[in-house]
N, C-alpha and C positions, 0 to 999 in steps of 0.2 A: 637572612631574609637579603633579594640581591637589589641594587638598587630600584630595576625595573619592579620589582614588586609595588603590588597599590594595597590599598587599605581592607580590610575589611569588614563590613556589613552586617550590623545586629538587625537587622532589619528593619528598626527604627529608622533609618538613615542619617544613623551617627558614625562617623566614622570615629575607628580605634588608631591607637600610635600602629606605626607598622612594626611588630617586634613578636618576633616566635612565639612567646607567651601568651598577650593576645591572642594570636591566629590561632593558633592550638585550643585555647581556650573557647575561640566561640562557638565551637558546637557544645558545650558542654551549657552555655549560657544560650544556645537558642534550643536548646532539649523543651518542646512544649508551647514553646512560643505563639501567642495568642496573636496572631498578624492581620487577621481579620476586622477586628477591629480598628484597628488602628490605618487602613486604610479603603478607598472604594471600595466596595464587592464587582465583580466581573458584572452583573446584573447593572449597579449605577454606573456602570463606565462604557458599556456596551453599543450605545446608539453616539456618544462622543464619537470612541474608535473605531466606528464603521465608515469602510470606503470599498462601496462597491463598482469596482474597474467594471464591469461588462454586466449585461444583464442577465446573463445566465448566474453570474455570480450574485447579483442582489438575488434570485430567485431561489438559489440553494442555502443560502443564510437564509432569508425567512424562515424558511424549513424548521434547518438548524437549531434557530432563537427559539421556534417554537418547543422542539426537541429538546433543547437545554432549560427554556422555562417549567414545565411537564418533571424534567429532571431533579430542580432545585425542593418541588414540591416532593419529590419524593424521600429525599434526603433527610428533610423537615421531620417527615415523618419514625426516622431512625429514633424510638424511644426506650429502646431497651436491651437486655446483650441477647434474647432471642430473635428481635430485631435486627440486630448489626446480624448474628446467625443465620437468620434467613437470606440476607442481602448478599452475603459472603460466598456462601451456597449459589445462588443465580448468577453472579457474576461468573465463579469457577465453570457450571456448568454452561453456560453461555459463551463465554470464553474458548473452550476446547473445542464445545461445536464448533462454532466461526471458524476456527482455523483448519478446522478437518477431521479433529479426535488424533490421537494419537494408536500405533497399532496394538493390537491385544498382545502380540507375544513380543517378549524379549529373544531375542535370537541370542545367540555367542558372541559374546565383544570379542572373544581373541585378540586382547588386549598382550603388546610385547614392547618391553622397551628397546629402541633401538641404538643408543648411546645416553653415556652419564658425562656429565660437566661438575669436577669439582672444586668449588672455588668456595671465599673464604664465608665460615658460618652457615652453608646451606648447599647442595648440590641439585643441580638440572637434570632430568629424568626426562629423554625424549622417548614420549608415548605415540601410541598407533592402539585405534581401537574401531573397531565397528559399530557405528551404532545403528545400522540396518546391513544387512548379508553385502559382500561389497560396498560397500559404503563407508569409504574409508573416512577418518577424523584424527588429526596431528596436533598432539598436546603438547607441553612442556608441565614437567611436574618439579614445582620447586618445593624442596625438604628442607625444612632445618636438619645442623648435623651441629649445632650448639649444646645440646639439650637433649633430651628422652623423651617420647613418645609414651602414651597415643597422642596425635596433636589434634588439634581443629580444622579443618580443610574449609578450604574457599576456593568456590569456581570463578573463577579470572574470566569474564565474559570479554570478548574486547569489539574495539568500536571500530568505525571503518577507517581501513589504514589497508595497503596494498598488502602490505608486511604483517596485517592480524597481529595474533601472538607478540608478536617482536616489535614494537613498535616502541620504540625508547620508552615513552611514557608509561607507557604498561607494564613493560619490563621492571621498569624505576619501580613501579607498586606491589608488584611481587615478588620482588629483588624483600622489597620493606616489608612485606607482611611475613615473610618467610622466618625472617630476621629476628621478628619478636615471638616465632613460635606456631605459625601455622603454616602448613603444605596449601598451596595453591596449585589450582589445576588449571591453567592456560593453554584453552584449545582456540586452534582458527574455526571461526564460523564459513559460514559454503562460503563461495566467492572471495575469498579474502587469505593472505598467508600462502601456504602451500594445499589451498584447496580454488584454485582458482580456475576451474572448471571449464578453462580454453575460453574465456571470456576477454576479449581483447578489443580495444578503443582501435578504430582504422591507425592510427600511429605503429601498433606491434604491443602501445606497452599496456600492463596490466589493468583494468578497469576496478580503482578501488571502491566505489559503489554500483557495482553493475549486480546489484540484486533485485531492481525492475522484470528484469530478461524473465527471472527462472519464477520472480513473482507472481509478473500476471500470468504465467503459462498455470501455476497453481491454481488460481482465483476459478478457473477456467474450468477445472477439476472439481471445484466444491471444498476446496481450503485457503490458502495460503502459506508465502514460505515460509513463514514464523514455525509453525510444525515443524518441520526440518531443524532448525536454530535451538528448538525446545527439547526436541528429541536428543539432542546433540547433548543440548545440559543434563540432562535426566540419564541418559547412559554416562553421561562423565560420574555424576554421582554413583551407578549402578557400580564402576569401576570404583571409584574411590573406598567403596562400604567392602571391597574384598581384600583391602589391602588390612595387614595387623599394625599399623602404628595409625591410621587414623579412628577419631574419636567419633561415632557415626551418632552419638548426642550435639553434639558443634560441628555443623556443615553450613555453611555461608555461601554468599552470590555477592558478587562488586564486580562493577565496571563502568564504563564510560563511554559515554554517544552511541553508537550501537548497541555497546556490552551493557550500557544505562537502559536500554530498553527491554535486552536481554533480561537484564540479573532481575527486573520489574515485574515480566511478564513470568521470569519461573520461580518468582512469589506467590503467582497464583495459581499455576499448575502442581511446581512441584512442592507437598507436603512437608518433606524431609528438613528440610531446610529450615534451620531456626533464625536466622539472624541473615538480612541482606542490605546495600547500600547503592544504589545506582548513584551514579552521575550524571549532569548534565543531561537530562532526558524529561528530567520533570518542568511542567509546566500544566494549561488545559487548554481543550481543546477552542473554548473561547478565545481565549489570545493567538494560539498559534494556527488559528483559523484563516486570520487576516491580515497574514502579513504577507505581502508582495514576495516576499523572499524566500518567508519558510511555508508555512503550511503543510499540507500534507507531501510525507516524503520519502522515504524507502518501501519498497510492497510489504516487508514482515513489520511496520508499522502501521499496516493497511488494516484493521479488523472488518471483514463488513457488518451492516449493520448496528458498529457499535456504539455509535450517537444516540441513530434511532432507537436502540431497547434500551435508552436512560441511563450508558456509562458514561463515563470520563476517567482522568487521571487516575485522581481520587480514590475508584473502586480499585485499583492495583493494592492500593494499602488496605482499604478495608478486606480484601481478599485477604490479604497478610495477615492480620490482628487476630491476635493481641502480639504478634508474636514481633522483635524489635527491628524497623525499618528507618534508615538514613535517606534522607535525600537529599542532596546534594547538587548546588548549585551555583551559576554564577549571574553574576548582576550582568553581563553585557554577552551573554548568549545566544545566538536565533530559535532556543528556545526561548520563551519572551519569560523572563524570573518573577513580573508580576501573575503568572497563569500560577508557577508556583505557588508563590504565597496563598494564590486563590484556593490551591487546590492541598495545603498548608492546614488552611480555614476549616474546609468540607471535611476532610478525614480527621481532621480531630475531635471532635464529636463521636465518634464511635469509638476509638481509645478512651475515651473518658469516663464512657459508659460502661466500656467491659474492668475501669479499673485497670489500665495500664497506658496511661496519658506518660511516663517516662521513657513508654518503647517509642515513640514516635520521636525522629530525631529530624531537624533541621540545620541546615549548614549554610550560607551563602557566601561568596564573596567576590569581592568590588572585580571580576577580570573576567576575561573571555572566553568561548568554549572550551575547553579541556581538563584534561583531569591532571590539574598543574596541582603543583605541591600542596595548596593550602587541603586542595581536599586529599591530597591521598595521606597527607597524615587525619584528618578527621576520621576517613576512614578507616584507618588502621588504630584510631581512639577508639573508634566503634565499636569493633571487634573484640580490642582488648577490654573494655568495658562490658562485654554480655558474654564473651569465651572467656575470660582469665579472669574478672572481675578487678581489674586494674582501673584507676582513676587517676593516674600521673600525664602529664602533658607529654604528645609525644611530637618526636624530632627525628624525621627523617635521614636515616645517617648519610653526611656529605660526600662518602667512598662511595657510594654506589656506582658501578660504571658496568651498561648493557649492553648486551653482544652485537656483535653482527649479524643481521637476520639468517646471515647463513652458515652462522655457526650453529645456530638454535635446531636447524631443520633435523626434521625427522624422518626422512624418506632420502633415498640418496640423487635424487632428481629436484628436488624445492618444491615439485610437483605429485599429489597424488595417484592423476591420471595417468601419468607419462611414467613415474615407479612402481604402481600399485596396480595401474589399470581399473580405477577405483570408478565406480559408479558417480554421477553425478546427479544434481537434485534433479538435471531436467529429466536426466533418462529415467527416475525413478518416477517421476509423475508422469511421463511419455506409457512408462508400463503402467499406469493405472487407470491412464484414457484409453488406454487399446484393451486394458478389461472394461472398461465402460461401456464400447462398442454395441455388445450383444444386449444389454442390464439397458438401455435409453427410455425412459418412460413413454417418448411419443409410440414407439412401437408398438406397445401395449393400451392403446389409446381407442377405446371400439368406437368412436364417432370423428368424423373433423372437426366438428364445434369441441367434443374433449383434445383432441391436439393442440386449437388453437389456446384452449385454458393454459396449456401447461404450459405452452411459449408463454403466452402474457403473464401468466404466475411469473418467470423465470427473471422477465426482463420487469416487473415491479409494475406491470401497466394495469389497469382496469381495463376493461373492454366494454364496462356500462359508464363510457365517461360520457358525458353531458354535451353538447353540440357546439361546434365551435360558433366563431361569431367573424365576420366581415365584413370591410367596407371599403370600396373604391375612393382613394383620398387624392388621385391625379388623373389626367387624361391628357392625353396629348401626340404628338409625333415623334419616332427616335428612330431615327436609320431609316426613315423611306418610309414606317409602318405603325399602322395606328397603334395607340401604345395604352395601356392602363398601368397603374400603381396600384396595388388592394394591399389596406393593412388586414392580415385573419391574428386572430386573437387563438392559440388553439386552448388555453386552460389561462384562470388569471395571472399574469404577469408575463407573462409570455407573450411577445409579438410578434410577430415575421412579416417580412415584406416578400412581395410577389408583384412580378413584373407580366405582365401578359401582355404579347405581342400578335396582330391580328392580323392573319393573312387577305393579300389586296381582292383576292380570289377563295374566297374558304370552299373547302371540297366536304360535300355532308359526310362522304366516307371515309375521310379521314382522322381518326381517332386526335385527341386533346395530346401535347406533349407536356409531360410535368418534369423538369430538368432540373436539378439537385444541384448546387454550386457548393462551392468550399469556397470560394475567395471572397472576404466582405468588404461590401460594398456595390457587389457586380450587379446588381440590377441599375444602379445608376450608369454603367458602362454600357458601349454601346455590344448590339449582342453580336457571340463572335460567329465565324464562317458558316461551321455549325447550324448553329441555333434559325442563322440567314437561310438557306438551303431549306428549312422545317418550314419555315412560315411562307415560304418561294412556291412550297410544294403543298399548299394549301391545309397546314393545320397550325391550328393554333397552341401559343407557345407557350409555356406558361414557367418562368428560371423564378426559383429560389433560392433560398438560404436558410438552414435550421439551425436552432440556438446551438450555441455553442460555439458561435465565430467570433474570435478573438479579438478584441483592438491591441491590447498587448502584444509586444513586437514578442518573439520568441527569441530563447538564450541562444548565441554562438554556437554552445559547448551541444547544442544536443541535447542536455541532460535535464530532469526536473522539469521538463515543460510545461506551460502551463495549462496544454489541454491534457497530460497525467494527473497535474494537481484537481486540474476540475474533475476528471473524469474519478477522482480516487474521492473527493469530499462529497459528490454522488452516492458511491458506494458504501462512504460510511453513513448516511443518511438513508439507507435504505431505497436509492433511486440508482440507475443503471443511467448511462448516457443512449445508448440503443434504444433501452425505453423513452426516452424523455423524448429523442428525435423520431420515432417511430410514433407516436403521441404528435409530432408536430407533423410527418407529413399522412397520416392520416386524416388531421385539419385539412391540410391543404387541399388534399384529395376531394374533399368533400365539395371545397367549395368550387375546383376546376373541371371537377363532372357536374353539377350544377348548373353551370353556365352553358344556356342554349347551343350557344358552338361548338360547345365539346360532343353532344349528343351521349351521355354520360360514357360516354368511351375517353378512359385516359390511358396514355401509358405511361411508365416513370422511369426513367433514365434516370442511375448513379451511377454518379466515377469515383473510383478508388476506395474509401470507406466511406460512402454513402450508398454504395451499391448492394453492401452486407444490409444498409438498415430499408434500401428498394424490397431485398427480399425478403425481410421481416415483415412490410407492409403488406405485401404479395402474401403471403401466407396467414395473417391475419385476416386480408379484406380480400373478399373472393369479388368485390367493384372493380377491382384493377384490372383492365383488360391486360399488363401485360406489364413487365416490368425488365428493362435493360441493363444489365449490369457490365459494365464499362470498364476494363484494368482494376476491376474489385478482386480482394483476397477470395482461395477458391474454398478452403473451411478454417475452422476453427481446430484442425485438427496440424494444419500445415503449420501455427501458430506453437503449437503445443511440440512438434517431429524438430522446430528452430533450432537451432545453436545460436543466432544471432537474427535480429530484427531490430527496426526500428521503431523506436517509444512512437511515435505517431495512431501506434495501433492500440495505442489503449483506447482510443475511443471504442474503441470494439468489443472490449472487455463485458462479459456478464458473467459473474458468477454464479459458477455452478452449472452452467450451461450445457455443459458435455456429461450431465446427470440425467438432462433430458433430452439433447438434439445438438446435429449439430449442423452446418448451413443446408450440405444437400437433403435435408431430412426437410428443411422446411421449402425446398423446392418441390421434396412431393408435396407437401401438405397444399402446395397452391394451386398445383394439379397439371399435367398435362398442359404442349404448351404458352403457357406462362412465364416462363424466366427464362430468357436466354443471357447468357454469359459469353460476354466477348473478352478474347486475350486476359481470360481469370492470371493472377501472380500467386507465386509463394507470397509466406510471409516474411519472404529475402526481398521482395519485391522483382522477383525476376519471372520471366515467363515460363509457363507449362507447355508440354506437349500437350498432344490432340486425345495421345491411349491414358495422360496421367487426369487428365479431366474427364474424359468418359469413366473414368473409373468410378470419380469421386462424385460425379453426379450420371450414373448409367439409365435412361433413357425418360430422366426429368427435368431434363430442360437441353432447349439448343446449344448447339456449344460452335462458337467460332471462335480458331486460332488463326487469324488475318491481322496484322499489325496495318495493313492497309484498306479495313472493310470499313465501310462507310454505314453506321447509325442507322442510317436513312432506310436500309434496305429490311429492316429489323422490325418497320413499324407495325404493316399490312395485319 
């Protein structure tokens, strides 16, 4: 142990001397440890730990807590092996459906070895295979040479790192496992290593965390990017089973961080695995949800409706029962260790019911996130036990020397796109989206009412909602205009602020204008020049913000922003940001149109992302006179086809939307003359030509492509 190492914790908060023997023995001592009785449960500590930083978080957390309470009741009902088997079956079915399912056909792998490195006690084979036609996966296969096979084989799932499988800590784990007699197939996930897929940061450096962009694209087509991560792993096992030096009865998976996610998920979807050891992924949604610096992270970790459907981290374990699974954790991880302890306590009864309590292992070490030496040694000892029947302590060889990333490259350029013209996740998903165009369900709707039900269901929005309530909370003068501040409650827990500006000379022929504003505190500021022009022209003008206006400052690096995490929280509990915001807009329209000054005529103006919300509302509410989309996204297909786009578009994602409709379909549903597009944009925030806009919206919207245009011209 190095001087910087820390003492392991055995779950009771009692430190042990920092010896190698104790560190390795910790795994054995923690097998089946009953932590749940020693600590406060998640339910006991939830209220004390809760800190809601903005109103929408409070609303979403209330829903999540209700779903967690229901789930705890379901877990308490597990009494027999049949109960456990039924839950495991439901977990697998719902999980695979939620990620979009897998291909029905296993196409040829076309596997080939492009080079070999001979090292002391092992060799590294450089493997390329196609998990889908033209979709190339790069992998390093570590093969023991000190003994003869057939060997156990372990999938080495890489966590988040630009170099993917070649990160030194990962290499060290793979080499150590190989030296103990295991074949290890370590593969690059999409958007990492040799599979960066052109996703680069503005500085030109590879984005090691670039899973969000393909992730949001995959959500739109009814799946998640996890289906591609996991299919790569499933096809890796297909490859391993073609080798004569692999024992098909001893197949495992292990990985850290994002690799921990993948190996845990593979335990759910891949029945050929005999043992798994995911590291630095375990926690509980109850604990992860509340962390300002954590919460939902990369898109492959976000499974739509996961919490709503009563699932949690422990269900990933139950789905693998009764086979051996090891939870590897760190006390100072950004995956809260308290959540991992709760998950262990939830999973233990299922293993006990199946008579397999010794097959659920837990290892905790007092350090930070990462596949550190203590967790690597615990991983090796776990596979030693179940694949070799060995019980001796494991000490990682001190002479392991990781290779430079370039030395491990399987391709000539270090990039499957430039070397092999590989398809990318974006391209595969785009092909799916293009096929869906002719199959969208909204095109088969018999009536407009039926089409609206399709849209509302996809938004997770009930059109038979109870009426909203509103009250005037202030009257006065602002910027020379009569001004009212109104509070509108769109549903319990959601309070919206609306500012009404009255014209000096109201015109009965002029509709009211409802302007959707992104900026927090907009209601307390002076109206902008355009608003003043509208009021001066005789319009009653209402300025409002919808839910989701955040008080937290945005992160400077533009990644995992609060808006992304909030949108993903909604998806986990069966909500969508567009659905909730459309509900708000419908409530605001209901109030504004009821004002006598409006004459039941309201034009809604939405800028940027809120233009899309206005379009949804026009499709669902015939009472809206007109919607004007100012510099708004042209279509969801723009996101699908974009190589890169800003994370701010996460506000607009509706899982599975493109199975049913795209934004131009909403304009058709809204009806002729009710939608005006002003300077629409690509997903990358670039202007579009008039021809491109007319192609997307043929005869279904008025199109204005002119940066100097005044919106006032389009109100009549």
